[in-house]
N, C-alpha and C positions, 0 to 999 in steps of 0.2 A: 492479632490487628496489629497491623504495625504501628509505632505511631510516630507521628507527624513530625517530620523536620522542625529541629528549633532555629526560633527566627531570625534570619541573619546568612543563614547558608542556603548554597545552593545544592540540591542532589545531581551528580552526573554520572547520567545512562552511558550505555558501550560504545551510543555514535556520537555523542561527544566526545569520549573519550577518545577517540579514535581521529576525530577530528585535530583535540588540542595535541593529538602527538604528532600529527602530520605537521603541524603550523608550528608546531615547537623544533622540528627536529628540520624542517624547511630552511629557518632561521640560522639554525645551528648548522646547516650548510652550508649556506650563503657566508657565514662568520666564518667559518675556514677557508671558505676559497680566495676570501678579500684577506683572510691573515696570509693563506701562502702567496698572493699576489704580494704584499707589502712585503712577507721574506725577501722575497724574489728582487726585488728594487732594493733593499738595503741589502743584501750578496753585492748585486753591481755597485751600490755606491763604496759600500767596504773595500771592493775591491781595485775603486779606483780611487779610492780615499785611504789606501795600507800605507803604512811606512817604506814602502819600499819606493812609493810615488806623492808629491808632495798634494796637499788638496786640491781635486779638479773642479771645474765649474760645475751647475746639475743642469746634466744634461735633458734629464726629462725621466718618465718613467718609461718609453717609446725605446730609448736609450742604449737600455740593458738586457730588450732581447735580441738578442744576436744571434744568428746562425752558424753552426759549427765550422771553427775558422775563420770564419769573419770579424773582419778587426773596425775599430772605430778609433779615432784618433783625437786630440784637440792639444790647443795650448797652451801650456802651465799660467797660472795666472799671473805669477809673477816675469814672465816672458810677455803675457798681452799686452801686459800696463808698460813694457819698456817704451823710452821715447825716442829711441832712434825707427823701432818696429810701428809705432804711429807717424812717424814722420813718413816712413815708406809708405803707410797705406792712404795716407794725405794727401800723402804726391801724386802717387797714382790714380788717386779719385782726379785730381784737379788734371792730371795729365788725358784721361777718359771724355770728361767734361769739358776739355780742351777741345777735343777731338772732335766730338759729336756736338758742340754747339749750335753748327748749322742744322741738326735734324732736329732742336730742341731738346734735346735729352739731358736729364741732368742725375747723374747717380751720387745715391748719398750712404749709400751702405755695401762694401764691397763681397759681401758675403748675402745678404740679402736679395741683391740686383742682377747678379750675375751668372747665378746657379743654375738658371733655365735655357740657357745660351742666347735669349734674344738678343741683349746689348753685345755681347758677345759678338756675334753674327753681325752686327753694324759696324764695331770696330775694327776686325778685319777686315770688312770688307770696303770703309776708309784707308785703312792704311795702307792695303795691298791693291788698292785700285782693282778689287776682283767683286763678283758678284755669285753670292751662297746660294744655291737654289734647296728652300725647305719652306717644309710647310709654314703656314700663319702661326699668329698663338693659339696655342693649346693649353690647358689646363690640366689635361689630365697626368698622371705620372712617365707612363709609357713614351705618351707624345712627345714631350719634353723634353725625354733620354735619345729619344730618335732626334730628334731636332739637334740636338746638344752633339753625339757623336756625331752627326756630320758636318757641324761645326768646327769642331776639334781633328777632324780627319783634314778638313782644308788648313788648316792651325801646322798641325805637325808637317803637312807637306809644304807648306812655303817656309816656315822653318829650316826645315832641312835636317832635322837632327836624327840621332840612332832613335829606332821604334822600343828599346828595350830602357832605353832612358827617358825617353816622356813618359813611359808607363811606371817608371817608377816617381815622378814627379807629379803625372796628372791625369786623370783617366777622367772619363764619364763620372761615371759611379763616386769619383770624390769630389768632381764640382759639383755636382747634382745634391749630393750630401753637404754644400756648404761649408768643404773642408777649406779654412780658410787658407792653409799652407798650401795647399794644392793651387788656389787661388791666385796665391802673390807668385809662388816658380811659374807661372804661365803667364804674368803679366808682366814680372820680368824681363821671362824669355822674351816677349815680343818689346818691350823698350828696350832692351840691346839689337836685337834681331833691325828693328826702323829706326834705329839712333831717334829715339824719343830725346825735343831739348830739356830732360829733366836731368839732374845729377842725384842719385840716390844714393843715401848713406854707408858706406860702404864696408863693407865684413859684420852683418847683419844675421845674429842667429835666435834662434828660438827654442826652448826645448816645449817637447811634444809627449804628452803621455799616450801610447798605444796600447786600447783593451783586444783583447781577442780571448776569442772562445773557446777554448780547448777540453775536451770529454768532458763538455758541460759546465767546465768551472769558466771564470773570466780570470783571467792571467793579466799583467800589467807590465808594461816595459818604458823605458823614458829613454826618447833619442834626440840628437842635436839636432835640427835643421836647419843649414845656410839658406838664407833666404838672397842678401846679395855678398857677391865676393868684392874684390878691388876694381876698379873700372879700366884697366890695361889694356882690356879688349874692345872699349869704346871707344881709346884713344882719346878719353878722359882725364889721363894721368901721362907725365909725361917724363922725364927723370929727374929727380931732386936738385932744386935748386936753393938760392938763398932764399926766396920766399918761403921756401918750407921750413929752411931752417929757424928765422926769423918767426913766422906764425907758431914751431913750434918749442923752443928753444929761449926768445928774446921776443915775447911780446908786448913786453913794455918798451921795446923800441919802435914797435909799428905804429906809434902815431908820430914818431921822429919823421918815419919816411913819409906817411901820408901826408904832413904837412908841407917835406920838401914838395912833392908830386902836386900839391893846393897850389902853394906860390907856380909853379912850372907854368901850368896851365893856365890859371889865371892870369899870368903875364903876356900870354895872348887871346882869351877868351876877353878882356877888359879891351880890348882893342875896339869891340863891337858892341859894347856894355851887356858884356855877358860876364859872371860870376860862378862860382861854384863854390859852395858850403859845404858840402857831403858827398865827400867822395863816394863814400859807400851805394850809392842811390844813383848821382845824377850821371852815371855816363851808359846805366844801364840799357838806353835807348837809341843809344848810337847818332842823338844828332849830337851832341858836344864831341864825338870823337870826328864824326866826320866835319864836322865848322875848324874844329883843332886842326886838320890835316892841312884844309885851305887854307890857313892862316900860317904854317908853320911852312910850306911850301910857296908861297903865294901868290895862291888864284882863288877865284869865284867859283865855288861847286853851285852848279845849277841846282836848283830847288827842286826840279821834278826829278833830280836824281837819286831821291830819299825823300821819304813820309815826315813829313813836318807838319804838324805833329802827328805821332804814329800812335794808331788807335786800338791795335791788336797785337800779340805777340809774335804773328809773321811779320809784321811791318818793322819791331823792333830788329826782329833778326836779320829782316832784311838791310836793315838800316847799317847794324853794327856788320855784318861780311861787306857789304860797300866801301865801311871805313877798312877793315881791312885790305880789303882791294889798292886802297889809297897807296895806303903803308908800303904797299909790296911793289908796288908802280913809283916810291920815293925810292926805292932801293933797300928797303929793312926788310930782314929774314920774316916769313910766312910766322904769326903770330900761333905761338902753341894752342892756348888757348882755342874754345869754340865759342864761337857766335853765339850760342845757346847758353853758355855757361855766365859770358856778358850779361845775357839778358836775366838771366835769374839770379842777380845779384852776387855772384861769385866773387866773394872780395878779391880772393888771390889770383884768378885769373885777371881780374881788371889791373890790378896794382903792378900786373905783367907786363899786359899791354903796355901800360903808361909809364912805367921806365923803360921798357926800351923805347918809346919817342924821346925820355929825357935824355937818355944815353947818347943819342944822336944831336941834336937839337938844346940841349941845355946852354952853349953859347952862346945861341941865338937870343938878338936885343928884339 
């Protein structure tokens, strides 16, 4: 006769034992699967954060599941924090928002707001005065890429650049994956082609870490991407002159020059009870330039000829351009600066314009 089981113990029959083994085995398998996923994620992180490349931003686990030969890139943290790069990004955002203001579109994030082609469509339609026939807003990835492809085909055709070149700089996949370098390349190309009224910082470059999967292993390399070059090709820079030398090598003498120019312009503007106290900003809307030309040449400028006061960027550009026309009519050479440069508070451009007036009219009482 079997003795009773001691108090506080459970007797396991074969059915209970099989169930426990199955349950334990299931937990073990799930644990191993989780560990495998974790190892794969760590492999990706180690590949990106290896000594051959600096620490890179955490892209999330999904970023490490690449197909064979597939690439993914990201800007190094040090480059991403470069003030000049951030200036480029902010100027591009302001430019886009200015262009699309009449459509009540506000772009806040250059990566998150442009990847699906919706904003890019509106921008190229406004800039090129064309109609891009694409489907309405779509949420599916396939639909977004189809729309983006149509938009980029239109952009590439308008820019008239070699196919091989734009494929290296941007593509449907790179834009849709929110690759900020590709997006910047595209926007900078648009600003140059359409002569945007902005002057981007020159020679801005970023270090980019490129991750590629080869033979099942993630490999990294670092490349330098040039975002902007010099502004020679868009007419924003001319041969070096005394002001380049002044800014580069004698900034201490800059205030002396500015003081002389302020004295010169106030000698005329005081006649109509106006006065300049800040040379850096008071000429950027073109009003004082127009009035100054009238005073120097001895005629009244009809108020309907310019905007007073100017309320938009376009109004200010009109005023400065009109002042330039008056200068040419007075026998002065066409100013080398662009009206947009003066409106954008480019001090060197403003000083060049005023110094030309000073040279011609300095003896005028």
